[in-house]
C-alpha positions, 0 to 999 in steps of 0.5 A: 498540533499547530502549523509549525508542529508545536503541541497544542495548548493543554495537550501533553505528549504521551511517551512510548510506542502509543504516543500518537494515540494521545491525539483525538484526531489521530485516533479518528484518522487511524480508525478510518485508515483501518476500515479503508484497509479492510474494504481494500483487502476484501476487494483485492482477494475477490478480484484475483480469484474471480479473474483466475477462475473465470479465465484460467489465465495467470496473466489476466489474474496478474493483470487485474493487480497491475491495473490498480497501480497504473493510475498512480503514474498520472494521479500521483503528482496531482494527488500530491499537489492536492494534498498540499493545497486542500483539506486532507481529511476531505480528500480521504473522505472522497477517496473512501466514497469513490471506492465504496461506490466502485465496490458496489458496482463490481458486485452488480457487474458480477451478478449481471454477468455481461462483459464481466472481466473487462468491466471489472478491470475498468472498475479496478482502475477506478479503485486504484486511482483512489490509492493515490489520493488516499496515501498522499493525504493520509501520511502528511495528515498524520504529521499535521496532527502529531508533529514531525517528532512523532511522525515515525510513530504515527505512520508505524501505528497506522500501518500496523492497524491497516495490516492487522485488519488485513488478517480479517479481510483476507480470511473473511474474504476467502470464506465469503468467496467460497460460501457466497461467491465474489459478487456478495463479497464485493458488496459486503466489502463496501460496508467498511469503506462507508465506515471509513468515509464517515470517520475521515469526515469527522477528522478536523484537519489542523490549520496549515499555512496556505500557499498564496498566489501559486496555481495548481498546475504550477504546484504539480510541476514543482512536485515533479521537479522535487523528484528530480532535484532532491538526491535522497528523494530520487534515490528512495523513489528509484528503489521504490520503483524496483521493489514495486516491480520485483517485489510487490508483484507477488500479489498478482501471482498469489492466486496462481500459487494457491491454484497451480502450485499448492492446488488449494481452493479460495479458502486456503488462498484466504489463509495465504493472504492472511499470512501476508497480513499477519506478517505485515502486522508483525513487521509494523509492530517491529517498526513501531518500536525501532522506527525512531531508534535505528538507522532507517536507510540500513533497515530499508536495505536489510528489508529489501534483502529479506524480501528477495530471499523469501520470494525465492522460497515461495517460488520453490515451496510445494508445502502449504505451511512453508508457503504461508510462513514465506508469505508472512515474511514477505508481508512483513517486508512489504509493509516495512518498505512502504512505511520506511519510504513514507517516513524517509521521504517526508524527512527529506523535504520541507514541511510544505512539500510533504504531500508532493513527496508522497505524490512522488511515491505514488508515481513510483508505485505506478510503475508496478504494473510492469511486474505483474504483467511480465511475471504473469507472462513468464508464469504462463510460459515457464511456471509460477516458480520460475517467475517468483525466483526471478523476481526474488533474485532481482530484488536481492541484486538491487539490495546489494547494489544499494548497500555498495553504492548508496553511501547517503542511504547507509548514513541515514 
C-alpha cells in the first residue's frame, strides 16, 4: 500500500476472509508474528509451572505473570512514539532478538540453580518489555501493508495465527516440561523467536510520511495527551485496564487451578493452556468473518460478559474437561477483546497517531499486574475458586455498566 492507504500499482485486492494474504509483506509479517507467539507461549507455561513447583506459592506463580505486564506502564507510550517514527519491521526484529536471548539466559539460570526465582523474575521483566514494542509496531504495520479498509481482516488473521500456534506451544511446552524440565524448554522456546527475527527482518515496511522537526520526547507526550483528550480512546483504554486486571489475570492462576483444584500435573496444565489456545483460535476465526460486518462496540460488551461468566465457571469447576471447556471460552474472549481493542483504537485516531494509540493500549495492559498479585494473595488466603469467582463477577458488572452508560460504544 502507499502512504495514503491506496493499493500499490499492479496489486489486485482479493475479496473474502483471506484478503490480506494477497500482500507478500503481510504474509511475512504474519509468519513472524506466529513464530513470536510460539516462543512466548512456551516461555509463559514454563515460568508459571517452575515457580509454583519451586516455591509452592500461588502468589509467586501469579507474580511471575504480573511482572511481565508492568513494563508496559513505562514502555507503552515510548514504544508507541517509536512505532510512529522508526521502521516498524526493524522494531519487531529487535523485540524478537531480545526475547530470544532472554529465553536462552532463562535456561542457563535454571541449570545453574543460584537465586533462580529472583533472576527469572528479572528476565520476565525483560521479556515483558518486548511486548510493548512488538504490539505497537505489529498492529500499525499491518495497516501500512494492507490499508485501512482491510485493517480488521489483517489484525484478525494475524491474531488467529498467533492463537492457533498457541495450541502447539501449550501442548509441546507441557510435554517438554514433564519430559525434560523447564531449563531445556526455555532453550527450545528460543528457536521460534530466532525464526521470528529472521522473518521480521525480511519485511519491507511501506513508506510513511515522516514527521518533520518534532522531537521524540514531544511525540511521547503527544501520545499521552491522546489518551486523555480523545473520548473513545479514553473509554476503550479504561475498559482494557479493567479487563486486564479482572480477566487476563486468570493466566497467573492457571498453574494453581491445575495443581490445587484439579490435582493434575504439568502435562494436564499443558492441555488446559491448549484449551485456551484452541478457544482463542476459534474466537479469532469468528472475528475474521464478522469484524467488518457487525457493530464492534456491542461485540466488545458481549465478549466482556462471556469472559466474566466463564471465569465464574472455571472457579467453581472440579471436573477437568469442564474446566478445559471453560478455559477455551475464556481464551476466545481474551483474544477477541485484544483484537477488537486494536481495531477500534486505530479507527479512533488519525493515521499518523496509530502507533501512539497502540502505545496507550500497552500502557493500559501495564496495569494488569494488579490482578495477579491481588488474586494470588486472595487465592493463598481463601482458595483459587474464590479468587476466580470474584474476578469473573467484577467483569460482569463492568460489562453491564458499559452497556448502560457508554452510548458511544453501543453505536460503533
